[in-house]
N, C-alpha and C positions, 0 to 999 in steps of 0.2 A: 385428602388433600391434595399428596407431594403430585401425586399425577396428572394434576390438574392446573397445580402452577407449574410442570415440567413439561407441558404441551403449551400451556400459555408462555413462560418465556419463548419456545422454539416456534411461534406465529409472531409474537415479538419480535425477533432476530427475525425471521423471513421476509416481513412489512419494511423492516426498516433497510435489512442490506436490497431490497428490490428498489426503496425510496433512493441508495446512495448507487444502485443499477440506471436509475433512470439518469437520477443528476450527474453520473459523468457520462452518457450518453446525451443527454439537454447540453452540457455544456460546452458541445463540439457537435453539436446537429451542423451547424454553417458549413463548417470544417468537412466534418461526414460528407453531404451531400455531396460537394464540391467533388472531393475522392473520391466517390462512387462516378461520378457523372464523368470522370476520367476513366474509370477502368468496364469491360465490359461483365452483363450479366454473368456470363460461363465461365469469365474468372472468377470474381466474388460467392458464384456458389460452389465452386471449384476449394478455393480455397476455404467457406466456411465450413463445408465435408471434411474438410484437411484439420481444421480444426476441433471441429468436433469426435472423430480417429481419433485428436493428439489427449483430449479430454479425455476419453475414454480408455485407450491404452493406459494413462496414467494411472487410472481407477483400480484397473487391472493388475500393474503393480502392489500399491498397497493392500487389494487383498491377498496380496501372496504371504508379504509380513503378517497378516492378520489370521491369516490361515496357518502361518508359519510356526505362532504362538501360542496355537491351538484354539482358534475359533472360523475355523475354512466355513466362510456363510457361501453360500449360493448368489448367481453374480448379479440375480434381480436384488437381491436383498443391498446384495453391493453397493448400487445404481441406484437405487432412490438415496441410501443411507446422504452416498457422495453425492450425490447431484444435488439435495438440499443444502446439505449441508455447506460445501461448498461456496454458496451466496454470500456463505461469511466473513471471506475476505474483501467481500468489496466493503464495513463493516471497518472504520480504524480500528487501531491497535494487535491485525492478526491472530487476533487469539479466538476469535469468536465461529469461525470454520471448525477447534478444534472443539470449543466448549459443544459445540449441535453435533456432532459427529461421535463425541463420547454420549452424550442422550439419547442418541439417534439405537447408536449401538447395542444400550443396554434391553432397548426392549426385544434383546434376538438372545437374551442371558449372555452378554461378552462384558466380560469384569473389563470395570473402565483400564485397569494398569494395562494389562494386550490391547485398548483402544488405543492409548495412550502412545505404545509405546508402540506400535503401527503408525501411528499417526508420524510419528517424530522420526522414524525411521523412512520412511518413504519421501519427507521436505528432506531430511539428509542424503537421500541420495538422489533426487530429483536436484538438489543442490549443487555436488560433488559430481555428476554427470552431466550437469551442464558447464560446469565453468570446463570441465574436462571435451568434451563438444566443442567449446568455444575456444580454450587452448591448442585444440588440435586440426578447428579450421581457418580460424582469423589471423594467427601468423603468418599465414602464407599468403594471404588475398586481402590484406591490411592492414595497411602502415595506422592511419588513424586508432584502430584499436589499439595495435603495439603499443600506441604513446599517451592514450589516455585511459587506458582497464590493465597496464600489464600486471600489477600488483594482484589481481582479479586470478590469470594465468596463474601464477605462483600457491595457490590456495589447491589446484584444481588437483596435485597428485597428492597433499596433505590431503584433502577431504576423501579421496580413494584410498584412502590407504584407513581413514578410522573407519570405512565401511566392511568392517574384518569383525567378522564377530566374536570374536573375543570380544576385540576393543568397544563392540555394539553393546553387547549383552554388561561388561561393567560398567558401561556408562547406562544403561538403562537400570540396573538393579542403584545406583549409588543415587541418581534423579529418584528412582523411588521408597530410597529410603530418607530422602529428604523430607520430600512429602507426603514422609508416612504411609505409602501402599505398603500393598502384602509386596512379593519379590514375585517376578515371572518363575512361570514352574521350569521352561523348559529354556536353554538358548538359543540365540536366531540360530539356526544351519547357514552353514556353505550354501547348500544349495539352495534355498530360498530366495537369498542377499543373491546372487548369482540371477536369478530368474529375476527377482526385483527388476534388476538392472538395466536385463535383456529388455523387459517391457517399456522399461524406463529412455531408455536409447530408442528406445522404435519410441516410444511420444517426441521426444526431441526430433526424431527425423523427420516425422511427422507438420511435427510445428515449420521442420526447415521448407519443408515442400506450401507448405499456408504460406508463407514468406517468400515463397523462391516465388510466387504465383502472382504475387503482388507486387514485386517489383517485375516481373515481366511485363505486366498489364503497363508499367508506366514508362515501358521504352527502354528499364533493365536488361541488359546481354551479356551475353560474352560466358564461356567454359566455369567459368574461376563463379559466376552469380549461384550457383547450386550451395555451391560450399559456406560461399560468403552469409549469402543469407542465411542460411539455419546458424552457423556461429553466433551473428546478430543477433538473432529472437534468442538463441540460448543467454549470452552475454544482459543479454537487454533485461529477460525475466527475471536472471539473476541479481540485476541490480532493481531492480524494481521492486524484489523480495525483500534486500535488504536495508529498503527508506519503510524504516520498522511504523512508521505513522501514515503512511498515502494507504489508501482502499485499493487494494490490486493492484499496485505497483504503479499506481498513473501516474505519469508525469517524468519520471525517473524511468520505465521502461520508451517509453515513446521519444524523451532524451538521449537515451543510452543506443535508438535503433537508427534515431536520424544520426548522428555520428561519426555510427560504422558505416553507414547505406551514403552517407554525403558523395566522398568520394567520385562511385562507381554507377552512380542513379543519376539523370538531368538537374541540371535544378528547382527544389520545390519536391521533386515526389519523394528524397526520404519521408519528407511532414508528411504526402500525403498515404505513403504504405502505412507509416505508425499509426494514420489515424483510422484509414479501413482497418487493420489488424486486434485497434482496438474492440471498436464499434463490432464488428465479428465475433471475437473471441469471448467478446458479453454477452450476446445475444447467445450465442455458443452456452453458455452457462442457463442464463436462461430457458432454452431447451430442455437442457438436460433437466433444471429443476419440473417444469412444466413436462416429463416423460416422469420425471421419479413420482408427481402428487397424481399425476395421475394414475398408475404403476396400485398404489392403493398401499397399505402395512399387509408385509408379506405372513402370511400366515402362521406361526408362531405353535413349534412342537413343542413337546418337554427336550427340555436340556440333555444330550447325548445323541446317539445316530437321528430321528430328525428333524436338526436344525444342524448337526454337525460341529456342531458347539464343545469339544468337550469340557467336560465342572471342571474346578479348580480344586486344585489336591487340598484338601483339608490340614493335613501333614504340611503343607507351605503354609498356609495359614498361618499355622500355631509359630511360625518360625524356625522350623526344621532347614534345612537344606537342601534344597533337588537335587537328583542323583545324577552322576557328569552326565554328560551325554557330546557325541563323535560330535566333529562339523559337518 
């Protein structure tokens, strides 16, 4: 009965997420049609492909953290879990993607504390790296961003510092104690953190290419436009994420993107870019979810070498302390 209930809940969340996706696109239908009419299909296809690649690369960053915590799942399994669970971000509240992801990783015998920890690490890394990218690219290219979002730039070095493995391990341990879950069997290593950061930064670059292609399609030019577009999207994404109730950051992301791009694009063009980006990336999420559903459930083996998932330590579950490991 529990398995049936969990599956029913997952189906309900997916249907609910699809409904919110449809609403977010339908609510901007006329504006989206006008935006697409101003751009070539080549530019739109290239921007869509860059967005898909960015989502895939971010998924690999989450996979690094999950593997580093003891559950190195294959790419196919990771893609299916991430593709479906990420639809939850379109449901107001920000927690549904996490809930769905934890439940889906259970199919692969991943302890919930590992899934919970790896997801929080991936979110923290994308936010910290996004602010860092914006802090590096925007102050030299956008006075509007400096004046409006200067306080976010100050958070970048702080958040990057908080990604140090010792700090991360302590914070995750504290959170797991608060929610009365077993502690992690191992600390997050420096190597895993650096690889995940590398995947995340590559993802930001791909999303920057996505935004630059749209800016270029509406008449934007200049040597600094690729850097400005990358920083603008990174800042807009973080701003949308911080608006907790907005599904998928809708509204907040477009507002921030418009503010940053207004000084460098023709009149009306920033809104066109923001709307086109929203529709294309929503379509990318839906494509990923569709492919993930078509892949079907990955064949599960026994816990151990067949799945690449290390069994939880019984000693740790009983409450003893893990053996100290190097960074």
